[in-house]
C-alpha angles and dihedrals in degrees: 000000000000091000092057089051092047091056090049091054091044088054091056095072145017122214119268092247091064094046122114111228090222102053106029136081126276120203112186139160145165121189140132117294098041114129124202116255089022110145116246114191137180110207128186110237095194094085135056091242094050094227118223111247093185139320143197143162135256113263123184090353094303139088134200126187124192134189146114132258122199091212131004115274143180111265146170125227108208133190126193136165095187094117094055104047131071104202121065092223090062093056112118121189125174136162145180131200123232144169101238124214135160096280139100117272129184122198112219116182130154090237140340089253087064086067105076120182118262121188116230087241089063099034099104092054095045122105109271110235111185096210096140112085133184110050121087086208092057093048087052089051088055095050088049095053094044090052095052096038097089090046091048092050091054092050093047090050089052093046093048092050091056091043093053090045090052092051089053095042094122087062089069136061111245090252093051092047094050090046093055093042091054090050097048105035095069088060091058090046091053091047094052091046089055091053091047092051091048090056092048088049091053094049091050090048094047105036092157101042121114087219087063089063090060093045093047087055093055089048093050101046100072109086125226094009104086119081115236092244089052092053090053092046091052091047093053091050093048093050092056095055116094106236131127100195114034098028096063090044093052091046087057091050087050089054089056094042090055086070093041101046128125110300094011121153114255117255120245112232134178118251139160129246125225092276094054099253117140115247139167126245089231090068089072102038108092130205093218103054146026117274125209116204115195115193106199144142137215093243093051110098097194089049090057092045092054093050096083089049092050089051090052089058091044095054093039093057103024129223091278089064105027117024113197126207120182114202115197117212093194114138092208116062093208090059090055093048093050092052091046089059093047097046097038093200111192097214139073116306124203135169147178125267110217134330097293092060090044091053091047096050092043091052092046092060100024090241110186101154135015150260089057112181119197122186111198120198121224089260092058098255120136106239101173132025120169147105101252115095089196093053086050090054091054091054091047093051092049093051100039 
């Protein structure tokens, strides 16, 4: 799964040494604060390793980066003097995010100090400063970011509030915590729904934009949340955009999302039980009750933290109303067995046997992080998919 994504990211760009000066991109700038020999780097923000697209150094108070991308991509332009200063207090790091295409861009800032460093995690809630000039696509990217900024700030505030409450959970009684969560979580849901709607609105308003391809990709990647008609709408839009790299990749994602759309039936996968026998998930999904499937691993802290809350649901509703199946994604059987003894979970325990089975299960449900909690209705439809056990509790309470 990771290898396939790696090859896609590799296809996004070619190294600057291979670039044609006539058909690639140019990113240049000269402004106060730049120090000769300071490193200037372009990094792709679409993979975990933040692959370097190209880099150079400041000479005579200016920099110029050249290269070629096969399709526009989300990048970071990073400045650092770390290699040319001796004292930690003299280190300066600044960055700016951009949507890079094969055009000429000029960075115009009052001073290097006006470019603070923003982590990728906080990029969507950072002030948008349109310092890069020259590309219509970059200007479109700035307009998109500005339109979503107030919505992202609301969502971040709601998320931070829930996070802080979670960190202080031992300060509340279980009843108090549940009540506060039930009051605040709908605010987070509403904020996220507003962001989702704004993205769909942008896609509809810019059906030919290469930026729309990137946005459509983010909309299609979350399983069991996109309505079937929305998947088809996004697929139609993507299919009309002229692009030979990202478009076919997104169309493949859309094919997967069709089977993982809102209200889709769960996928049967092969697993093993605690004695090593091969079994099917369908053997433990019952037509007369809801079934909770918890994908977890022994090394995953949030997974272990969620187990007591899953047990509360199991005991509250009973196996005759809510069957629970835990599926360990541990690669080492001994790690799984050790965790089972420690947690002593009184419900069905299944796991994966080897990397091939792990990859198959992960691909079937597009699992990119755990815990991954699935609630399956008696008719086989997935009615909840997420990572938050408290959000799961809300859904279970509504349904049962």
